[in-house]
Structures are given as structure tokens and as C-alpha cells.
C-alpha positions, 0 to 999 in steps of 0.5 A: 488503512489509516487517515493521516495528515502532514505535520509541518513540525516533523515533516511526517504524516501522523495519524488523525484523531477521530479516524481510528485505523482499520486493519486490512483483512488478513487474507488480502494484500494490496499494493502499488501497480508499478513497472516493478511488478507489471510490464508494459502490456499490463501483465504481472512480472515474475518478480512478484514471486520474489518480493510479495511484501511490495504488495502490502504497503503503499500510500494514497495521498490526497491534497486538501482539494481532493485531488491525488498526489504522487509525492510531496510538493518538493518531490520527496517521498512521504515519511510516515511517523512509524513510532506509533502503534498502528505501524508497529512502534511503541511496543505495539501488539499484533492487534494494534498494528494495521498491517500484518507484518512478519516480525522480521520485516519492520514496517518503517522502510516499506511504508515510506514510498511515493504516493500511487494512483493505481493499486491492485488487491488479491487474496494473499493466502491463496496466492501463497499456497500456489506453486510458483508456476501458477502464481502469475496466471492466478494473479492475471485472472484474480488481481483487482486493479483500482485506478484513481483519478488524479484530479477528483480522487474517485476510482476509474473504471478499469473495463 
């Protein structure tokens, strides 16, 4: 997790001084709840098995007044300065990165996504150890859904 601010000069979000990035626990995955992964009934789709990396990067963007943004004012997707160590750039070691990306997956293209208002989290290593047939059932039971109020920035109760 990192606190970023928008840099008018570059048009990208850059790391804020005084707020050191925090690594996510290695056994957890977080991601956007979208129709790529969840159907109209709120159930995980079988596509989850094919592309779990979609659950490791997302943007939660707050406006200065604390409200939630789902993109930039001009409708474009936010761009993050990926040349810095926290995103694997500038010769970063694994310990300096905030996401545990495999070397085969550069973080840049996966980080620059629209902001989201609902995310899910789950134990990634447990899910990976399961057979494909059991993954969706396990996610349905164990996935933690977090919905964010777009006006206040606070979490909404899901049940």
C-alpha cells in the first residue's frame, strides 16, 4: 500500500514523502471487484482461475475532500510513476517493492487501472494450493468484500 499524490508536471501519481509504503502480507491478495471476475449475481466467475494477477493491483483514489474517485477528471486512467523502487523500478530488490510480483510480470501495465470503489481480499497461497474445481467455492466462502462510500471514503457494511 502506498500513499500517492498527483504530479501536475508529469501527469502521474508519485509517492508522498513522510508516508513510507507498506508491503502487503505475502499470503494475501487484493483486487478490484468488477464484471471481469464477479457476475451480476455477485458470484465469482471461472475467469478468476485464469488470471489471478488481476487481484494484486488496483487503485483507490481519494479527492482532496475525501470523496472517492473512479478515474481522473478528464476520464483517463491514472498513471503511476513506475520507475521508483516501490513498484520494482530503479533496480529495486524484492524487499523494496510493495507488491510481490513475479519477475515475469512487470508491475507497470498492471498498476495503471481505473480507481475502484469495491475490492476483495483473500489468502492467495491457500487459493493457489487448491484444485481448480474448488477455487470458486472457496472464494465465495472466504473472499472479504470491501465497499467504499464514494462520497465519504469510508467503508460500507456488506451485510
